C-alpha positions, 0 to 999 in steps of 0.5 A: 752620686749625690748629684745623679740622687737629685737629678732621680729625685726630681724626674719623680717629683715631675713624673708625679706632677704630670701623672696628677695633672693627666689625672685631674684632666681625665677626671674633668673630661669623665665628670663633664662627659657625666654631667652632659649625660645628666643634663640630657637625661634631665632635660629629657625627662624634665619635658616629659614630666611637664607634658604629662601635666598637661596630658591631664587635660579635663576630658569633659572640657575637651569633648563639650567645648574643644578647649585644652586645659588641666586642672590645677594650683601652683602646690598641686603641680610641684606635688605632681612634678615631685612625684614623677621626678621622685619616680625617675630618680629612684635607684639612680645614685648619680641622680638626686632631686631637691624639688620642683617650682612651679609658675602659673601666671600668664597661663590661665584659660580665663586669660583673654588671649589664651582662650581665644587661642583655644577657640581658633584652634579648635575651629580650624581643627573642625572639632564638634561639641560632644552633648552632655546631659543634665543631672537625673535630679534638677536642682537650679533653674526652672527645668523644662520651661526654657525660662532659667535663670540665675539668682545666687550672687555668689555664683553670679560673682565668681563668672568671668564677665562679672563687673563687666557691662559693656553691651552692643552700640546700636547707633554705632552699628547703623552707621557701620552697616550703612558704610559696609559694602556686604554683611560678610565683610562685617561678619568677617571681623569676629574670628570667634563668630563660627565658634559661638554659633556652633558651641551655643544655642539661641532661641530660634535654634534648630532641632538638629543643632539642639541634639547636638549640644545637648542640654545646656542650662540656657535655653537663649545662650547667645541672647545671654552672650549679647545681652549679659542677663542671667535669664532666659525671658530678660535676654531674649527681650532685651534682644528683641529690643535691639533688634527693633531699634535696629530695624527702626534705625535702618527703616528710617534711613530707608524712608528718607532715601526714598522720595516716594514714600517721603513725599506721601508722608509730606502730603498726609501731614499737610492734610493733618496739620496744614501750614509750618507744622506740616514738616514735624508732623512729616517726621512724626509720620515717617518716624511712627512709619519706620517703627510699625515697620520694624515691629512687622521686621520682628515678627517675620524673623520670629517666624523663621523668615527672612528680612533684608538688612538694607530694604528695598521698595519690594521688600517693603511690607507696611503701608502709610494707611497702616500708620494713619490707621494708628493716628500715632497712639496705638488706637485707629482713628480718622487719619486714614480718610478714603483709605482707612478701610484698608489701613484698618484691614492691613493693621489686623494682619499686623496684629494677627501676625505680620504683613508680608512684603512683594520679596521675602527675603534677607537675613534670618534671625540668626544672622541678625544675632552674628551682627550683634555678637560682632558689634560687642567688644572683644572684651564683652564677647569672649568674657560671656562665652567664658560664663556659659561654658562656666555656667554649663559645666557647672551644672551639667558636670560638677557645681564647684567648677571655675573656668579659673581653675584650668590652665594652658600650660606651666612654666617650671624649674627642677633642682637636679644634682645642684642645677636648676633646669627651667621648662615651659610647656603649653598645649600650643607649642614645645617650650623652651627649656634652659639649665643654670647653676 
């Protein structure tokens, strides 16, 4: 009887152990299922919470410049995510939030890669700018005279391009133009050229574009982009000097490549300074001729007409008599000889307006601006685009606007039930998510 009792007790113990093991296994299965369900819930809602932050993009920035970005700092964004998390977890005993941690580093719209991605997407989408209107009472600049400037040090120091002063290398641009097969192949290198000439204006912008863009602080925005001068008049004059240097260099190259004009200059030089000095005088005549033609080119461009980048004989306007009438000093002299009357008459046309070539054709003022924009260092071009956006929105939107306060995405970690769930959300693509214990 004692042995039978012992066997029965052993069976009860074994059964108890088996039942406990089974209960633990069942509990583990239910726990794992519950955790999986909780993880799935958190991943779904966590992504939604991040996208809710992205959904708070600045509408003015989007409608005027086609850029998706939201105003943020890490603390403010953490508070938003905590508010979204608490709202979702409220009343759910199986969800316990321990707070959010946010990182915005790498997502600022002022980082060149982020900015360029945004403007490329705006161009591909064919987004057009919605005009903004100036506030009723203007508090800065000189309103309505087309000569606004910025002198405030704190505004200039807050611009994205502050400290950057690289510009156009005209000599390198001339070499590049000579080597290029076509103007289109040069302009195609600047992927943001279309954006610039869609969202910014220049000194000769037509009325339709001006209406499309609405009010802007500078009237010569693209001239600012090329020059970096925060003053309408100075920016325009700077670009005019660049154009004159460019046209002078290209005109001089043409003169040296044209045997007829080169020989005519040498003949005039031999009359003026016979002997060995004739070669130097010829060089001075050719340089003066190219410069005078360059001034005439600029007046043609400013009148809204076209000037060929690489000229042919029929595109040349200024005669040798024009140059000899100036006598290399800007004053009329005796150098024109029998042809001085013709030179003086032609010179008067130049002073009054411009001399027309036999064929008025070629690239317009905007095309020349595109050449300079394409020749700008990429970093400088991007930073000055940011400048213009910040200046206009500070003037037209709110005076404390800073582009550096805006972001195109975020990384964040949510602590739920003791686990860390990591997310990345941007406007460009859906982010990745993972969880860690």
